[in-house]
C-alpha positions as CSV (number, residue, x, y, z in Angstrom):
1,M,0.0,0.0,0.0
2,I,1.2,3.5,-0.8
3,Q,1.2,5.4,2.4
4,S,0.7,8.9,0.9
5,V,-2.3,7.8,-1.1
6,S,-3.8,6.1,1.9
7,R,-3.3,9.2,4.1
8,A,-4.7,11.6,1.4
9,L,-7.8,9.4,1.1
10,H,-8.2,9.3,4.9
11,L,-8.1,13.1,4.9
12,L,-10.9,13.2,2.3
13,E,-12.9,10.7,4.5
14,I,-12.4,13.0,7.5
15,L,-13.7,16.0,5.6
16,A,-16.7,14.0,4.4
17,R,-17.5,12.7,8.0
18,S,-17.2,16.3,9.2
19,G,-20.0,17.5,6.9
20,G,-17.7,18.5,4.0
21,S,-15.3,20.9,5.8
22,A,-13.0,21.0,8.8
23,K,-10.1,23.0,10.3
24,L,-6.6,21.7,10.1
25,K,-6.5,21.1,13.9
26,E,-9.6,18.9,13.7
27,I,-8.1,17.0,10.8
28,T,-4.8,16.4,12.5
29,D,-6.5,15.4,15.8
30,I,-8.7,12.8,14.0
31,S,-6.0,11.6,11.6
32,G,-3.1,11.4,14.0
33,L,-0.9,13.0,11.3
34,T,1.5,15.8,12.2
35,T,0.4,19.3,11.2
36,P,3.1,19.7,8.4
37,T,2.2,16.3,6.9
38,A,-1.6,17.0,6.9
39,H,-1.0,20.5,5.6
40,N,1.2,19.2,2.7
41,L,-1.3,16.5,1.8
42,L,-4.2,18.9,1.9
43,N,-2.3,21.4,-0.2
44,T,-1.7,18.7,-2.8
45,L,-5.5,17.9,-2.7
46,V,-6.2,21.6,-3.1
47,A,-3.9,21.8,-6.1
48,L,-5.7,18.9,-7.7
49,G,-9.2,20.3,-7.0
50,Y,-10.3,17.5,-4.5
51,V,-10.2,20.0,-1.6
52,K,-10.7,23.8,-1.7
53,R,-10.1,26.8,0.5
54,R,-12.2,29.9,0.7
55,Q,-11.0,33.4,1.2
56,G,-11.4,34.4,4.9
57,D,-12.2,30.8,5.9
58,V,-9.6,28.7,7.8
59,R,-11.4,25.4,7.0
60,Y,-10.7,23.0,4.2
61,H,-13.7,22.0,2.1
62,L,-14.4,19.1,-0.2
63,G,-13.7,20.3,-3.7
64,D,-15.5,20.1,-7.0
65,R,-13.5,17.2,-8.3
66,I,-14.5,14.9,-5.4
67,L,-18.1,16.2,-5.5
68,N,-18.2,15.3,-9.2
69,I,-17.0,11.8,-8.5
70,A,-19.6,11.5,-5.8
71,R,-22.3,12.6,-8.2
72,V,-21.3,10.0,-10.7
73,A,-21.0,7.3,-8.1
74,G,-24.5,8.0,-6.8
75,N,-27.6,6.7,-8.5
76,D,-28.9,10.0,-9.9
77,A,-30.7,8.2,-12.7
78,E,-32.8,6.1,-10.3
79,L,-33.6,9.2,-8.2
80,R,-34.7,11.1,-11.3
81,E,-36.8,8.2,-12.5
82,T,-38.5,7.7,-9.1
83,L,-39.3,11.4,-8.6
84,R,-40.2,12.4,-12.2
85,P,-43.9,11.7,-11.6
86,K,-43.9,14.0,-8.6
87,L,-42.2,16.7,-10.7
88,E,-44.8,16.3,-13.5
89,A,-47.7,16.5,-11.0
90,L,-46.3,19.6,-9.4
91,F,-45.7,21.1,-12.9
92,E,-49.3,20.4,-13.9
93,M,-50.6,21.9,-10.6
94,T,-48.6,25.1,-10.9
95,G,-47.6,25.6,-14.6
96,E,-44.3,26.9,-13.3
97,T,-40.8,25.5,-13.7
98,V,-40.1,22.7,-11.2
99,F,-36.7,21.3,-10.2
100,L,-35.2,18.2,-8.6
101,A,-32.0,19.1,-6.9
102,V,-29.8,17.6,-4.2
103,P,-27.1,19.1,-1.9
104,S,-23.6,18.4,-3.2
105,G,-21.0,19.6,-0.8
106,D,-21.6,23.4,-0.4
107,D,-23.6,23.5,-3.6
108,I,-26.9,22.5,-5.0
109,Y,-26.8,20.1,-8.0
110,F,-29.8,20.2,-10.3
111,L,-30.8,16.6,-11.4
112,D,-34.0,17.3,-13.4
113,A,-36.4,20.1,-14.3
114,I,-39.6,20.7,-16.2
115,E,-39.5,24.2,-17.7
116,S,-42.6,26.4,-17.7
117,R,-44.2,27.2,-21.1
118,K,-45.0,30.7,-19.8
119,L,-43.4,33.7,-21.5
120,L,-41.8,34.8,-18.3
121,H,-40.3,31.8,-16.4
122,V,-37.3,30.4,-14.6
123,A,-35.0,28.5,-17.0
124,A,-34.2,24.9,-16.2
125,Q,-30.8,24.3,-14.8
126,T,-30.4,20.5,-15.2
127,G,-26.7,19.5,-14.7
128,Q,-25.7,22.8,-13.1
129,R,-24.4,23.6,-9.7
130,V,-25.3,26.8,-7.7
131,T,-24.1,27.9,-4.3
132,M,-26.3,26.8,-1.4
133,I,-26.9,30.3,-0.2
134,G,-27.4,31.7,-3.7
135,S,-30.7,29.9,-4.5
136,A,-34.1,29.5,-3.1
137,I,-33.8,25.7,-3.3
138,G,-30.5,25.9,-1.4
139,Q,-32.1,27.9,1.3
140,L,-34.8,25.3,1.6
141,F,-32.1,22.7,2.2
142,L,-30.6,25.0,4.8
143,A,-34.0,25.5,6.5
144,Y,-34.7,21.8,6.9
145,N,-31.3,20.3,7.3
146,P,-29.7,21.4,10.6
147,S,-26.4,19.7,10.0
148,L,-26.1,21.4,6.6
149,R,-27.0,24.7,8.1
150,A,-24.4,24.3,10.9
151,R,-21.5,23.8,8.5
152,T,-22.5,26.5,6.1
153,E,-21.3,30.0,6.9
154,I,-24.3,32.4,6.4
155,S,-24.9,36.0,7.3
156,Q,-27.3,36.9,10.1
157,D,-29.8,38.3,7.6
158,L,-29.7,35.0,5.6
159,R,-30.1,33.0,8.9
160,R,-33.3,35.0,9.6
161,D,-34.5,34.3,6.0
162,V,-33.8,30.6,6.5
163,E,-35.7,30.6,9.7
164,D,-38.6,32.3,8.0
165,I,-38.5,29.7,5.2
166,A,-38.7,26.9,7.8
167,R,-41.8,28.5,9.3
168,R,-43.4,29.3,6.0
169,G,-42.6,26.0,4.3
170,Y,-41.4,27.5,1.0
171,A,-38.7,29.8,-0.4
172,I,-38.9,32.5,-2.9
173,D,-36.0,33.5,-5.3
174,H,-36.2,37.2,-5.9
175,E,-33.3,37.1,-8.5
176,K,-31.4,40.0,-6.7
C-alpha cells in the first residue's frame, strides 16, 4: 500500500464525515498526522481540486472534483426516475418551472427540471451547480437540514431568512 495515497484518502474521508469541511487542527486530531504532513497532503489535494479553500475561511472543504466523483457514483438516474412523476404532478398543478435538486457539498446540483411554457419563467438548470446560499432551493435545504446549516457560513440576515422559510414551508427566489 502506498502510504501517501492512503493518508490523502483518509483526509478526504475525515472531511466527508465532518460534513464537508474541517479545520486543520480537527483534521490532525482525527487523523493522527503531524500538522506539516496533513497540511502538505491537503495542499496537494487543493492543487488537484479535490479540496478547496475559501477566502477568509480557515477550514478545508471538499472540492468540486471529489463532488463530481460522488455525483457520478451516486444513482442520480434512479432518483430522477423515481421522482419524475412528482415533478410532473407539481408542474401540472402550478404551470411553473419545477426542479429536482440535491445538496452536493456546499452547492446544489440540479438533477432534473420541467420548464414552464409561460413567456416569463425560470429557466431549467439541469446538470448545473449553484451555491447553497445563492438559490431558493439551497435555502430550503438549509432551512430543513440542521447539519447542513451548521456547517454553512451564512450571514445573520440570511439566517433569519432561512428561519422564515422553515416557518413558511417554502422559499422565494427574488433574483437579486
